[in-house]
C-alpha positions in Angstrom: -16.7 34.9 -23.5 -16.6 32.5 -20.6 -15.0 34.0 -17.5 -15.3 30.9 -15.4 -12.1 28.9 -15.0 -12.7 25.2 -14.9 -11.1 23.4 -12.0 -8.6 20.8 -13.2 -9.5 17.3 -11.9 -6.5 15.6 -10.4 -5.4 12.4 -12.1 -4.5 9.3 -10.1 -3.0 6.1 -11.4 -4.1 2.7 -10.2 -1.3 0.4 -9.0 -1.6 -3.4 -9.3 0.5 -5.8 -7.4 -0.4 -9.5 -7.5 1.0 -10.4 -4.1 -1.4 -11.8 -1.5 -3.2 -9.4 0.8 -4.4 -11.2 4.0 -3.9 -14.5 2.1 -6.0 -13.4 -1.0 -4.5 -12.6 -4.4 -6.9 -10.2 -6.1 -6.9 -10.6 -9.9 -5.6 -7.6 -11.9 -9.0 -6.9 -13.5 -10.6 -6.8 -10.0 -7.9 -4.5 -8.7 -8.3 -2.3 -11.7 -12.0 -1.9 -11.2 -11.6 -1.3 -7.4 -9.0 1.4 -8.1 -11.1 3.0 -10.7 -14.2 3.1 -8.5 -12.2 4.5 -5.6 -10.5 7.2 -7.6 -13.6 8.5 -9.4 -16.1 8.2 -6.6 -14.2 8.4 -3.3 -11.5 10.9 -4.0 -13.1 12.7 -7.0 -10.1 12.1 -9.3 -9.7 11.2 -12.9 -8.7 7.6 -13.4 -5.4 6.8 -15.2 -5.2 3.2 -16.3 -3.9 0.8 -13.6 -0.4 -0.5 -14.1 0.9 -4.0 -13.1 4.1 -4.3 -11.1 6.3 -7.1 -12.4 6.2 -9.6 -9.6 9.6 -11.2 -10.5 11.5 -8.0 -9.7 12.2 -6.4 -6.3 12.8 -2.9 -7.5 9.2 -1.7 -7.8 10.1 -0.1 -11.2 6.5 0.5 -12.2 5.6 2.1 -8.9 8.7 4.4 -9.0 7.9 5.4 -12.6 4.3 6.3 -11.6 5.6 8.5 -8.8 7.9 10.3 -11.3 5.0 11.0 -13.7 4.4 14.7 -13.7 0.8 14.6 -14.8 -0.3 12.4 -11.8 -1.5 13.7 -8.5 -0.9 10.3 -6.9 -1.2 6.5 -6.9 -4.1 4.3 -5.7 -3.3 0.9 -4.1 -5.7 -1.8 -3.1 -4.1 -1.9 0.4 -1.0 -0.7 2.3 0.1 -4.3 2.0 0.5 -3.7 -1.8 3.6 -1.6 -0.8 7.0 -3.4 -0.7 7.4 -5.8 2.2 10.9 -4.6 2.8 10.9 -1.5 5.0 13.9 0.2 3.4 12.1 -0.1 0.0 8.9 1.3 1.5 10.9 4.2 3.0 12.3 4.9 -0.4 8.9 4.9 -2.0 7.6 7.3 0.7 10.6 9.6 0.1 10.0 9.8 -3.6 6.3 10.4 -3.1 6.8 13.2 -0.6 9.5 14.8 -2.7 7.3 14.7 -5.8 4.2 15.8 -3.8 2.3 12.7 -4.8 -0.5 11.2 -2.7 -0.7 7.5 -2.0 -4.2 6.2 -1.5 -5.1 2.8 0.0 -8.6 1.6 -0.8 -9.1 -1.1 1.9 -7.8 1.0 4.7 -9.5 4.2 3.4 -6.4 6.0 4.2 -3.8 8.1 2.3 -0.3 9.4 2.7 -0.2 13.1 1.8 2.4 14.3 4.3 5.2 13.1 6.5 3.0 12.6 9.5 0.9 10.0 7.7 3.7 7.6 7.4 3.6 6.4 11.0 0.1 5.0 10.7 1.0 3.0 7.7 4.2 1.6 9.2 2.2 0.6 12.4 0.0 -1.6 10.1 3.1 -3.4 8.9 4.2 -4.3 12.5 1.2 -6.6 13.0 1.8 -8.2 9.6 5.1 -9.6 10.7 5.8 -13.3 11.3 5.8 -12.7 15.0 2.1 -12.0 15.0 1.0 -14.2 12.0 3.0 -17.4 12.1 1.6 -20.4 14.0 4.0 -21.8 16.5 3.9 -25.4 17.6 7.0 -25.6 19.8 8.9 -23.3 22.1 12.6 -22.6 21.8 14.9 -23.3 24.8 15.0 -19.6 25.4 11.2 -19.3 25.4 10.7 -22.3 27.7 12.6 -20.7 30.5 9.7 -18.3 31.0 7.1 -21.1 31.4 5.3 -21.7 34.6 4.5 -25.4 35.2 1.1 -24.5 36.5 0.0 -23.2 33.1 -2.1 -25.4 30.8 -1.9 -25.3 27.1 -4.9 -25.7 24.9 
């Protein structure tokens, strides 16, 4: 009789979202392979087939259903930027994940959300993805021009 108990390997689902990450749309087959590699080799989990989010919806139905799945330990994303762009939607995803004790893993950032304290780091990443930091500006508004110094030269 075998007296050794085998340790159950945690199961993680891959999550595929076809929105651009830093201007690049990664095909679903590539995201699937990246998620699988990360889950099996980096976090030592069992891979549960990646699921595509429907890009025409804004409710993240697929992601929410993965977080409700009892057999899963968590979900693996290509990047934190695979999360919803809308902050209130992200907060709802975090709330569900924490309540259900699910881990959220992000391959490109090599970071995961496992507890409430992890949220701040992810949200900081979104600050620098806002239009304020990423949009090219060719002109200044009247309000912005009031702060100009005439001795400044623009390149």
